[in-house]
Residue, then its C-alpha position, 0 to 999 in steps of 0.5 A: x024473721x031473723x036471718x042466720x050467717x051461712x054455715x060456709x061462711x060461719x065456719x070460716x069466720x070461727x077458723x079464721x079467728x081462731x087461726x088469728x088468736x094463736x099467731x103471734x106478731x111477726x114484728x116483735x116476735x122477730x125482734x125478740x128472737x134477734x136478742x138471743x138467748x140468756x147469758x147463762x152467767x147471769x141471772x134473769x134479773x135487773x142486771x140481765x140484758x143490758x144494752x137491750x129493748x126491755x119492754x119488748x119482754x116486759x111490755x104487754x106484748x111478751x108479759x114477762x113481769x114485772x111490766x115496766x113503763x121505762x127501762x135502759x141501760x146508761x154506759x160510760x166512755x173514755x174522753x178521748x174520742x179516738x176510740x169513742x165508744x168501742x168499749x162500753x162500761x156500764x156506771x152505776x148511780x146515774x140519777x134519771x129525771x123524767x117527766x110525762x106530759x104532764x109533768x108527772x114524775x115517779x115517786x121515788x129517785x131512780x138510778x142506775x144499778x152496777x150493770x148501767x141497768x134502770x128501770x121504773x114499773x108500771x105499777x109505780x109510774x104510769x106515764x102520758x107520752x111524750x117524755x123528756x128525760x135527762x141524766x145527772x152521773x157522778x163526777x168525782x169532786x164533784x157533788x151535783x155530778x154532770x147533768x145531760x138533757x135529751x133534746x127530743x123527747x121519747x114518743x111512745x116506747x119507754x125502751x131507751x135501746x128502741x132508739x139508742x143501740x150500738x155505736x152511733x149511725x144512720x139508723x140510731x144515736x148510740x148508747x146512751x152515754x157518759x163521758x168523762x169531762x176531760x182528759x185527765x178525769x177518771x175513766x169509768x170502770x165497771x163495778x164489781x162484783x155486780x149482782x142482782x138486787x136482794x129479793x131479784 
């Protein structure tokens, strides 16, 4: 004998499923809303929204193209710590050295652009977390530059600013940054002009 669900229960189940299908997730929705609108002076491209959590939109939830695996922004600061991290300057050509839990790395070198932004698309590299990362940034007169390793691992969110945002505080280690080697070293200067990559 085949039993059928009661009509009331069936109707309730259908309504509940439709309601759930039509709702977003309030947590990422609220985080995306806090990012605010686009800067009208900056096109939606590889140079927009520096310092923001890229994968909130360029991840599976929001579905913005391209879908990214890892992305972030790197800034430079003066050696003088009296004004430490007060005015971040984007640093171009920082090399991102990154590997996943199996030791796999992206096929192509990863570098920051004129906005200090870098990204790796999911199509180019689909890593297994946790990730290890180091940055190597240009230093005048030094061909190898300065290499700094991140002491902890990236556990599950490929957006650097999911953890690294603003000035250092109890909730964040602060933006990812390069620091001058000494007080006499040339200051970081924002690249000008900063335009999107060709074809974006």
